[in-house]
N, C-alpha and C positions, 0 to 999 in steps of 0.2 A: 378273726380280729378287727376290733372295730376300723382303725384305718382301712384294711382291705375291702369292709365292708362298705365304706363311705365312698370308696374308689371305685368299685364294681359300679356300684349307684350311681354315680357321676357326681354324687355329691360333692365329691374331694376330686381333683386333678394329684395323679402319680408326681408331675413334674414340682406342684406348688406344696407337698408333702417332704419333698427331699430336697426343696431348695429350704424348705424351714430346718430340716434337721441339719443341713449343712450350715447353717446361719448358727446355728445352737453349739455345733462345733467348733465354728471359727470363734465364737465367745467365748467358749469356755474351755478350751483344750489346753490354752497358754499355759493355764494355771493346775489344769489336771492330768493334763498329759497322759491321755488315754490312748491316743494313736501314734500309730509309728508312720503311716501313711494315710491320706483321703485323697480320696476321686473324686473330685468334685466335678467336673467335665464331662468323664466316665457316666459319672450317677444320674447326672441329669439327661445326658442322651438317652439313656436305658430308661429312665422312668419317662420321656415324651415317648419312647415307643409300646410302654405298657398301655398310656393314654391313648395312643393312636389304635392302637387294637382292640382297646372297648371302645372307641367309639364306634368301629366300624361291625364289632361284634355285640357291641351292648354286654350284659353283665356274664363274662365268661365265667363260668363255675369252673375251668380249669386254671383260673388264676386265684387261688384261696389266700396268698400272700400281694395280691395286685397293690403294688407301691407302698408295701413297707419298706423304709428304712432299715437295713441291718449292718453290723461291723462284724469281720470275720476275724477269727484269731490269728495275728503273724500278717507277715507279708505272704505266705505262700496259703492263705487261709480259702484263697478263691479256689484251691484245687478240690476241697470236697462240700465247696457250696453249691453245685450245681442244682441238687433238688430244689432250693431256695429259687435261686434266680428262674428255674423254669416255671414255678407256681407265680411267679410275676414279684418275688421280692426286688429290692434294690439295694447291692452293695456299694455302702458310702465310703468304707476304709479299713483297712485293717490295723486292729488295736495292739497294746505293748503287750509283751512278753518279759519274763525277765531276761537281763542282760548276761554279758558275763563276767566272769572275776569272783564269783563266791558260789559254795555249793548249797546255800538255802536257795529256795525257789518262790516264797511268798511275796514276790516283789514284781515290780512292771518296770521299764525303761522304754519312755516314750520318746517322740520324735524331739523335744522339748526338754526333756531331764524326768527324773523319775516320778512314777504314777502315785496320785495321792490318794488315798481314803477319802469319797466324795465327804462323809461325815466329821471327819480331822485331816486335818491335811498334813499333821505331824505322824499321821498313820499310815502304816501300807494299806492297801486293799485286798492285800492276800493275793495268792499267785497258783499256777502262774497264769490262769486266763485274769491276769489283772486288771488290763485295758478293758476288757469284755466287761469284767461286773462295774466296774467305774462309771463306763458310758453307760449303761444300762440305769443304774443308779440316780445319774447324775441327768437323766430324763433326755439325754443326745440319740438315742437310738432306742427303740423296743425290745428290739432282740439281737443278741450277740451269740456266736458260734465262739462255745469251747471246746478243750477238750481235756480229759479228767484220767491221769494217769496214778494218783495218788492220792486225789481229794483237789487237783487242780480246778474244778467247775464250784465243787460243794464250798471248798474253806471262803474263796471269794464272795461266793454268794451270801455266805455268811455274815460276812465282815461285812459286807457292802450293801446288806437289808434287804436283797432279791430274790426269785426262785432261781436256781440252779441244780439241773436233770444231768445225771450221770446215766447212760445205758447200759444195757445187761451186755458183757465182753459177747462178740461175735456178732450181735446183731444188727450193727452197721460196719459198714467199712472201716478199715483202721491199718497204717501203715506199720503200728507198732509189732516190732519181733517176739516181743515178751507175751504179748495180748494182756497187759496191764494198763494201758491208756486206749480210752473209749468216747468216741465222740456225746458230746454234749451242749446242753444252751443255757445261757443268763438271758431270764427275761424279768419282766418288771410285774408279770403275775403268772399264775397256774393257767390262767387262760392261754396266755400268749405261748406258754411254753405247750401246751398242749398242741395248739397250731404248729408250730415247729414240728413238735412230734409225729404229727400225721401228715405231714408233707415227707418227712425224711424216712418214716419208714411205711408208710404204703397205710395204715389202719384211719378207718372211723375215729369219728369223737369220743372218748370215753365216755363209757357209760357208767350212770351213778351208780356206786355198789351198794348192797344190801347194807344199811346201817344201823347201828353204829359196827364198825371196822374191828376186829381183836386186834389187841396188838399189845407187845411188852413192851416196857419202860427198863434201859440200863444207862445209867448215868457214864459207865465205862467200859464198857465191854466185858468185863472181868479183868484186865490188864493193864489199862490208861489210867493217867492220874491227873483227871481235870481240875482244873482250878474250880473254885465253890461258884462264883458267879456264873458262867456259862451253864453250869450243870442247873443251878436257879434256873435263871431263863428257861433253858430248855423243857424240864418240869413243868413252868408255869404255864408255857405252850400247851403241853399234855393237858393238863388238868383244863385248859380253858376247849380244847378239844372234847374232853370227854362231858363237860358241863354242856356242849353246844350239841351235843350226843351223835358225833363224830366218830369217834374211836370209844372200844370199851377194854379197860385194861385188864389180862389175864397174867394168872401165872403158872409160867412153862414148868412143866414136870423136873425140868434141870435148870437149874438156875443159870443165867447168862455167862459165861466164862470161855471167853475165845484165848487162842494161845495167840501172844504177842506176834504177828503179822512180820514186822519191822525186818527181823533178819531174813524172813524168807522174800520178802521184797527186793531187800537188796542185795542178794544173791541171784536173783532173776535178772537185775539187772546190770551186773558185774561178768564179763563177759569171760569165760573161764573159770567162774567158779563152780564149787562141790553141791551141785544141787540136790542131792537125796535126802538132806534137812529140810531145804524150801519145798520139797515134795511131800514128805511127812507133815510138815506144817500145813501147807493146804490141803491135805486128804482130811488130816482131823479138823480141823475150823468148817471143811466142807458137810462131815459126819455130823456137828455139833449143830451147824445152823440147819441142817434139815429137821433135825428134830426140834427145833425150835419153830421153824416154819410148819411143823405138823402140826404146831399148838396154837400157832396167830399166825393172821395174816401179814400183819407188819412189825417190824424192830424199830423201835425209838430210839435215838441218840442225840444230844448235844452234836452240833457238826463240828466244833472246834472246841478243842481242851483248853482253850484262854481267849483272851479279848484279842483284837488288833494290835500287833507287837509295831514298834517305831521303826522308822528306815535303815536303823542301825544295826537292826537282825533279830530275829527270835530268839539268841541264847541258846542253851542247851535243850531246849523245849521244842519235841516234834510238834508242829501244828498239825499232819496226818495222823496222829493218833488214833483218830476213832473215825476214819474214812478208808484209810489202804486197806483194810481188811476187806473190804469189798470189792476191791480191783484186785486182792489174791483170788478171792470167791467169785468174782464177776456177777455180782448181784448186784439190781440197778439201784440207785439210791437217787434221794433227793434231798437238797434242803429248801428250806419253809422258813422267812422269817420270823424270830422269835421274840422280838422287844428289843429292849436297851438297856445295855450295860451302867453302870456310875460314871465310866468315860465318856458317854454319849454316844457310844459305837453300837452297830447293831450285832446280834448275836441268831442264831440259827437252830433250828430243830431238822434232826438228820431222820428221812425215812427211808427204810431199806423195805423192800419186796422180796418175795422169791424171784427166781429166774423168768425173766420174759415179761414180769407184770406191771411194765411201764404204764399201761395205763390204771393200773389202780394207784400208783402215787399218785398220779395228773388227778384222778379224779376225788382222790379223796383231799389233794391239795387245794383243787376248784369249792370242794365243798366248805373246807375250813376258812377260805377266803370268804366265801358267799356268806358263811354266819356270822365272820367278824363285822361283815359289813353290814348286816342286819344289826347286831348288838350295838352299833356306833350310831345307828340312824335313829 
């Protein structure tokens, strides 16, 4: 990350970087409501420790996130942030998650009120990693941790216009008894998300795959009913990847038609439920996805079936209809910004890879960002 490189080279002071982040939070969070707690004094103390360590040792390679301000999801987010702190990151606060009193989770409740979408205050940022996505999109922090049980990283990433990565089930520690919820990250770029992955997974920087990467496009996974606009935005993003030589679309031998994972997902989340049907759906979808990934390296879909809804709730639409299949199957998935809808809000393109191929997702996303930057310059 650029911040960490500057701090390690002593071109920047961690204390100054963190103080600036805290100042941005103080000025912005009264209307954004992305944080439930801000740890200003502790963050500055921690940043000072990073500076003193680097002053003594020089450009310490054991601190790949030196001085990087990060936000953690919810008041208990520090429990899983150990690898980031050990890498030199500085936790500046806990981000909002949905509050009590409603079954829908695509919103957040900060210390000062309902979390708003940075692009339109009358729209939700998505959830449950609501504050994390809002804080990154508003430029308060470059990285925020999240967790994704049905789309809770990818949906807010799409609706706030940032990158959101969900890991393969079982690759990182998770306390979810069902195995559906896994750790993830919200980041301002794929490169920053890759920095998080390298630290938490202990992997080297993702190597660029042989391009173009073969991919299958599905607007609806064979069962969802997405609105036309997010489908059009996702398809346009795919066409840009094709034109840039990043992906090559292929036709699978069998069309993409997954079984609706909703009933199975809900059964797994319901104590005492009969899980026989859930296991059948999971096994059948696993079989179909294995066949798909025998033909292609990536599956591409819209991230969310609708634009961000208002704070009154989503109505009877499941915002998770395109994401929770991959919590059930355990595949890694990433949401990449895919442009803006007619309402001025962002949309996302979801990239899904075979189990354990987070590095492929990140490498493709980084190459996509680089090609788009070249096209703009």
